[in-house]
N, C-alpha and C positions, 0 to 999 in steps of 0.2 A: 724472292728476292733474296739473295744473296749477302750476307754478312761479312764487309774486308776486315780480313784477320789484324789484327791489332800487335807492335812488339810496345813490352814493357820496358820503360828505362828505367833507372834507379839511380838517385844523385849520389854521385861520388865525393863524399863530405870532406875528405881529403885534400879533393883537388878544388872545392866552392866555397863563398864566403856570402854572407846576408848581413848586409849593410845598411846603416842610415844616417843620415845627417840632420841635423837642426842645428838653426842659430841659436848661439847663447849670447845674451845681453846686445843683442843685434849686431855686435862688430866681429863676432868669429863663429866659427862652426864647432862643432862638438859632433864626432862621428863615433859610433856603435854599433856591436854588432851581435849577433846569435850565434852561439858557439854548439849548441844541441839544437839541430833540426833534420827534416825528412821529406825528401820527395818523389813523386814520379809522373813519370810523363807515357802516357799512351799513343802512339802512333801508327799510322796507317804504313808509314816507309819513312826514309830517312831526310824527305824534304821538309817532314813534321808541319806541312799545313793540315789545320785541323786536328793539330793534336790536341788532348787533354792533360792538363797539368794538377795535381795535388802536391799540398805543402804544406807542413806544419813545424811551426818551431814553437820550443822550450821557453814560456818566459824570463822561469830561473835564470836561464841560460846567458840571459844581457849581458853584455860587459863593455864600459866606457872606457874603461882602463883608471876609472877610480871607485875602489867600494862602497864612498859611500852615496854617490850620485848613482850607483847601482843599485843599490837599499832604497834609495827615494824612486826611483823609475820602479823597483818591485812592488810598492807600497799601492794602498788603492788610493793615492795623488795619481797615478798613472795607470799603471797594468793592474794591478791588485793579480800579483801573480797566484796567490792562496786558493782566492776563488775563480780566479780562470786561467789555470795554469798556460795554454796553448791559445797561439793566436794561427789563423788557417787561412788558407786561400783554394779556390777552385773556381778553375777556367770554366767560362762558358763559351769561348772564342777564340780561336789562334790563327787569324787570318794573315798572309803572305799579301805584303804590299808592293816590294821587289826584291830580288835575289838576297837573298841573306837578312831580307828585315820581313819583320812581323810584329804584329800589333797584338797583343795577347788582354781580354777581357776577362774579368772574372771577378768572384765573390771573397773579400776579406774580411774576415771576422777576428774583429779585438773587443775583450771584454763582453763577449754576446752582441755586439754591436755586427752588423754586417752590412757593407757598403760596395758597391760595384766599383771597380778601378780598372784603368787602362792603363800597360805598360810595352812600352815600346823595347823590341826583343830584337838583338843582332844574334845573328845565327854566326858562329865561327868555322863551322862546317865538322865533318865527322871522320875518324881517323881510327886505326888500329896499333893499340901502343904496343909496348913491348913485348907485352906478356898476352898478345893476341885478343884483346880484350877490344868491342869496337864503342868507340866515348864519340860522344858530342857535346862540342862546348857552345854558351848562350850569355850574351849577356841582358838581364832586364834593369831598366831603370824606370824610374816615376815617381810622382809625387802624389800626397794624400796631403788632408790637413786632421792635426792628431786630433782636433778638438769635435771631430766628428766620428768617431770611435771612442769617446766617452775619455778622454784623456785632457781633462779639461782645467787641471791643476794649474796656474797663474801668480805670477807675481811682480809687483814692478820697482826698481829701485828709488831709492831718495830721489834719483836726479832725474826719473821718469821713464828709465828705460825698462822695456819688457826683457825679464831673464831668459825665457824660453820661447822662443818661436811657434808659429803654429805650423809653418809647413815644415813639413819631414820629405826631405830625398830618399829613396830608395834606390838601391844599388846594388846590384848580386851578379857575381861571377860563379857559374854554375857546370860544371862538369857532370854527365848522366853517360850508365853503363846502358851498352845492350844487354838484356839479363836470355 
């Protein structure tokens, strides 16, 4: 049986962002991002059906725009960056739903806890940039429960409001470069 040749695509970190959103005090949303990350996509062709994704982010690069909050997120109350310096995602399936729309299922690992998650994927297309590089664009979205990954810190205000919501929305805008 012949094995199909796979093409490796590397993330273009200059044109990609990995963000999350979580409710704060129930009434507003805090947005954060990871500034240091890496990803590869292996695909049989430019339709990306059945692609294999590997992603890592450096927990120490977490950035919510507030230094004290970032320090708290890196502590053992949340990510424990000292003991668990990376979070990872490895896909197990990348299924076409409709033209330009996919579902990716994979294993997300945070704090050495691995859970299967499903992300919605919008494929923006493939283009050749002014430098002759072939690039593809994707927007991935999904939701996880932070407590399922050991991010269990919680507090309640005197008025009874929860400080940090359990639901975390993931939003990734990604460009990959054909190698």
